[in-house]
C-alpha positions, 0 to 999 in steps of 0.5 A: 500500500502506499499508506501505511497506517492499519496495513493488513498482510496476508501471508501464505506459508510464513514461518511455517505457518497459512492463513495467517493475519499481520497486522501493522500500525503505523505511528510517528514514533512506534509501530504496533504489530500484531497477528491475527486478534492478539494484543499488540507487539509495540516497537520503537523506530530507531531513528525515529521519523526518518525510518518511515521513508521509503527504503529499507526499514529492518523492525523485527518482532517478537510474539511469544505467542505464536510460532512466529519468530519475528517480522520484519519490513524490509522495503515500503513502496514509496513516500507515504503520510504515517499515522497520527501519534496516538498514546497507547493506553497503559495496561499496568505499572511496574515500579521495582527498589521498593515493597509493601510494608517494606521498611527505609531509613530516614535520609537515606535516599532509595532508589525506584525504578518505574515503568508504564507498560506496554512499551510505547505508551507514553510512560510518564506516571505521577507519585504521592503520598497520604502525607508529608515528608517524603519526596521522588527527585531523580528516580531516588525516595527519600524520607524526611521523618519517621512514619508509616508513609502510603505512596502510589504511582499511578499511570497519567495516560490512565488514571486506573493504573496504580499501585499503592506501597506500604512503607515504615520509615524509621531511624538510621541505625544509630548503635555505632552512634551509641556506642561510640562515645563511650569507645571514644572515652576508651582510648582518651583515657589512653591517650590522656595517661600516655601524653601525661607521662611522656610530657615528663619524660621529654620535660624530665629529659630536657634536664638531663635526669634519665632515672626521674622520665624511666619513673614517669614511664613506669608510672604510666605503664602501672595508670594504664594497666588499672584504666583498662580492668577499671574500665574492662570492669566498669563495662562489662557490669555496668555497659547496659544501664550507661547505653540506657543513660545514653538513651538505647533502648530496644533493639539498639540496646541489645545491639549497643550491649554486645559491641560494648561487652566485645569491646571491654574485651579489648579494652587494655589494647586500647589504653595501651596502645593509645597510651604509649604511643606518645612515648613513642614520638618524645622518645624521637620515633615519630615514624614508628608512632605513625607505623603503629597507628596507620597498623591498627588502622589497616588491621582494623578497617580489613577485619571488620571486612572480613568479620561484618561482610564475609562471616558474618558476625555482625556487632561482634564482629566490628568489636573485635575488629576493632580491639584485635587493631589496637593489640596491633598498635600495642604490639608495635609500641611493644617491639619499639621498647624492646629494640630500642632497651627503653625500659621503665623504672616502677622502684619510685622511693616514695614518691608514686602518689605525687608522679601519679598525680602529676601525669592526670593532671598533665593528662586531664588536658589530651583527655578533653583534647582528644573526647570533647569533640565527642561531646559537641557532637552529641550537644550539635546532634541532640539541638539538630533534633530539637529544632531540626528533626532528623532531616537537620541531623542527617546534614549534620552528620557530613559536615561533622565527618569534614571538620573533624578531617581538618582538625585532626589534621590540626591537631597532628601539628599540636601534637607534632608540635609538643615533643620538640617544646617539652624537650627545649622547656626541660632543657631551658632553651625558651626561645627555643620552644617559642620558636618551635610553638610560632612554627607550628602556628604558621603550619597550622594556620596554612593548612587551615587557609588550604582546607577552607579554600579547598571546602569552599570551592569543593562544597557543592560536592562536599556531601557526596563523598559521604553518602550523602543525597542530593537534597543533604548535599545542597543543604549542607552546601549551605550551611559549610561555609560557616563552619568553615570560618571557624576552621582558621580559629582551630588552628591556634587553639589546637597550638596554644592548648599544646603549649599549655600542656606542653609546658606545665600550664595546666590551667590555661589548657583546661580552660581551653579545652573544657571552656569550649564544650561549655560555652556550646552547651550555653549557646545551645541553648539560646541561640537556636529559641532567638534565630532559624535552626540553621542558625545550629551551626552558627554555635561552633566557629562562635565559640572558636572565634 
């Protein structure tokens, strides 16, 4: 026919069939083909309108309900008019990625694929929910708040064709969030005792009082052992009660208790590992100290994958991996002391109490410096929940990760300067002490400026590194510059704090370290009530300023 619309092709002995009628209907962008009275098969034309001109077309069609395997238009006799591009009505809608009576996590995007059938229909659909707080953007479903939602996908060309799913949105698994402050407390105690003893060791090394330095090392080891026993017993017998005070309940309490129990078994390695590394740094073994920490981190990461994903052991596996990682750090430290023959002295000449009080007095500053970010995290998360809901907590998570990286870089500068400052201070070389401090100021300031510029330029994509959704990434990009302002002031405060406790000025170090979370708590009681929720994130940079 010269007109191809609604063409019938009578076939004789076509692929083994006789007296069959092959029907062809040509639209602007697709062809419908069917055999006798079967349902049409829709074929998209490639490349579009050009396929409807005369010449070879080559469209293959398969109909599984009959034995005809293919139908091929090989030649159109002449150019002719095409049929109208009628809409093929929808007969079904397929939704994958979610299930009825399924669950989703607040703040975590759920990829959803929607197909309107049959192929060749307009493919458009609408999305609705029985309550606010859920969005479908770029094929991803995002729940803002917890609760039960009935979400519906409806074919636009045929509103009778729809599918509804009942989804329960829950908070993210907060097991790690609940238990982490307690595991961080163990490491902070080890760091505080280790730094306190190592600083006194370095000062006495500068005074050429080697025996006194070895006594401080011996007392620090006894304190590390004593606190290891204390925290092991405390968390084993009172762990669930402590977790309950942090807000854990039900399933979260069960998993958190399991995690904390196995972490407690390895508490001695966590406290000893973090406590001995400062001594290695103050004995001139900076590379070995770094190797000890890196060995622990790598071991932890590899075993996390093995114990949690491969075996899998769940929360127990994560805790065991953490304990073994710290044991590897302890082992590297032990090898260093054996090879270098740095032996502690456990003969205190009746001054054990004095030595212990000096170590704990100095160690209170690095302990606070190590643990205060956890207090900040808890306070800001609590404020975000109260004034901004779960979405605010979700936004603060990548900001806290980004900020932690920058702050740890600057803490590395301050920790690196501490052995040099303590040694020069012990030798009475005050000019050298100030020169090292000033060099640390310049270096930390440079790190802060570089990090601030890079993060400001990448603020729109930084959150994606931590798996954030597009919605969260946009909000993070708006808030992150406020935090960036504070990085410059962190560079000054971290070095100043290290200088104070490295030279025995403990009171000033206490004021800087513990004044930060105290001021934060006060400001969180004032600013969010007086301003919009976004100003919750102004409080930390204000404190640093």
